[in-house]
C-alpha positions, 0 to 999 in steps of 0.5 A: 623896698622898691624894685628899680631893678634890684630884685630881678629873677635870673632867667635859667639857661641851661645846658644838656649833657649826654652819657658821652659828656657832650652837650646838646648843640643847635646849629645855625646851618640847617637848624640841626641839632647834634651832641658834639660840643665838649663845652657849654657856650652860646650855641649850647645854652637852652631855656625851658618854657611851659606849654601854653596849653597849661598841661605838663609838657615843656618846650625847649627854646634855643638861647642861640636861635630863638627857635624851638626843638621839635620831634617828628613822628619818624623821629627826626629832631630839629630846631627850626620852629619860630613858633611852638607846635605839637612836635615841640612838646616834651615830658621831662622824666627826672631819673633817680641819679639826677638825670632827664629823660626827654619824652615826645608828648605827642609820639611817646618816644624818647630822645637821645643819641650821640654826636650827629645821630640824634633822634627821638625815636627810642622806645625804651630808656637806655644811656644814650637817652639820659641828659644831665642838666648844667646851669649856664647861669652865674652860680652865685645868687639870692634864693628866694622862697616862692611861697614865704616871699622870703630870702635864704640866708646863713644864721650862724648862731642856729647853724642853718640857712633859713628863709626868713629874711625880707631883703637879701642884705649883707654876705649872709644872703649869698648862696653858691650853686656847685655842680658835682657828680651831675647834680648840685650842691648849695654852699653857704657864704662860709663855705659849708654844704646844706645837707637834706636834713638842714644841717651844714657840713664842710664836705660834700656827700650824697645828702648834700647833693640835689637834682634840680627840677623846674617848674613854671620857670621856678626851681625845685631841689630834690634830695637822694631820697626823693624829697624836696627842700623847703622852708620848714617851721616859724623860722624857715629852716631849709631842709628836705620836707615830706613831700615827693612832689614839689608844690608852692613850698618847694619851689625857689627863684634865683635872684641876681646877687648885686654887689654890696660894698662898704666905703672908707673915707680919708678919716679911716671911718666908714660911710654910713646912714646911721644917724639919719639921712645924710651920708656921713663917714662917721662910723668904726664898724661895718654893719647893715647901716654901712652896707650899700648895694651897688648897681651899675647902669648898663648903658651909662655905666654909672653906679647907684648906691642903695642903703639898708634904710631903704633909699638911694643916694642922691644929690641935694640942694648945695651938693649934699648927699642923702639916702632918700631917693625912692626912685633912680634918676639922674641925681642918684647916679654916680660916676666912678673913677678908679685911682689905683687902691681908691675910687672917687665918685663924681655926682650928676653936678659935674663935682666929686663927692668929698668928705667935709670937716663934720664927716657929711658927704658932699658933691662940691670939689672940682678936683680930687685930693685925699678927701675925695678919695674912698676905699671900696670893699666888696663884702658880698663875694667871700667865695668868688666864681669868675666867668669870662667871654669863653667860660669859667676860670678853673684850676688846669689839671696837672698845672699851677696855671688857670683855665679860663674857658671851662664849663665847670668852675672853681671857687676861690677865696677872697680876702681884702686889705687896704683896697686891694684883693687877694685870691686864694685857690685849691690847697690855700695857694694864692694867686700871683703873676709870673713871667711874661703875664702869666697867673699862677695859683700856688703862691706862698704869699699873697699878691694884691690885685685891684678890682674895678667894677666897670660894668654891671655884674662885670669887673676888671682885675688889674695886676701889680704890673698895671695889666688886666687879667684876661682870657684868650685864644690860649684858654690861660688867665693872663695879666697883659691887657692894656684896657679894662674891656671885653676879655678882661672883664669878668662876671663875678 
């Protein structure tokens, strides 16, 4: 399978939360650090880098400043170093409850404190020196075993998650990381939690929570007994093995989960590559041959469609569409026009893709009619996490409204009907729009929302009023944006 950006390991950014639930912050003014922020924003994001000297020490680089955390011999800390020096080297000491202790490698002292009184001078570990790791990436991804080079996916028949798939194809390959009690759970696409013995359970418990550890840019998951998740046996069943130190078998990459879609043409049949290289609307069920990975170019906002047979859709002679391209080019790029519950595709020849009488797709139309419109359905987000410019979408405590600026997130359930989506939240209540553009989460009946995939990894959500959902200064989710841009785009 060609790469072409299909398999992109996520850069692990995270926040560090102290014992008083405040985030380690790197300030631009004076390159000072403090622990005053109540939520995870740009200034609170850090990246862990290995020590260039190949030792056990690591470096903490501020994502915001691009500079490194350092601790001097007298305990003074700052985030000023443009290049890592001796004082930038720290040892990470994971604790039994999942938190980290940061120890200056050259000076042997521990880093901690509160508010703007941070130092690295403690000789003993107290609650003030304990830090919780909070991932800043979007929590829905693919999980790749480093040793086996296979993707984890749900196996419903065996009732397990196994790392034995060559490609992360279909909804079963989606894994959602759930931040709970300072640790992380792994949630399958059917909303079950992975327990350390390999079983899947419906409710989180002690054995479904894992401490995150980083090693050479990879992730390891340590259970409550100090053992690490690993693929076990010929099928690669994910469960805690015997090792109490992470080796190659216990390491994983998180990869970006691109949207996977199915399309239905005007003849009510699925677009498919089941019968060869020609892309045709001729199938009555949606399986792998009817599923396409959709990737949107960051600059042009045009999209590509990659098939399970290993080829991109591409424009060929006489306007035909075939799934044969192995590289992205101008002819594999399609412009999407959102038309309510339907979408139209314009190829690189400037013409619209239509369904011919024999079901084959071809870019031969100058105008959009019924044969040029398709239903596009997102299939690999049965559970949904949304993040805007200010934070994640989450239920507001004691209210039926939704916050858009939270460091923690709620998982919502997504259903689909005739080109529109219905969103269900905690307690089974549906999202619905109220007066003056408010969005509530306690509806008894489903309300339709339209999803428009406008940018790479970001979707605009349109309410029945025609307005787009947005975040804002109030921190509440509202349906009153006129254009699908900025605060009206959601990472999903």
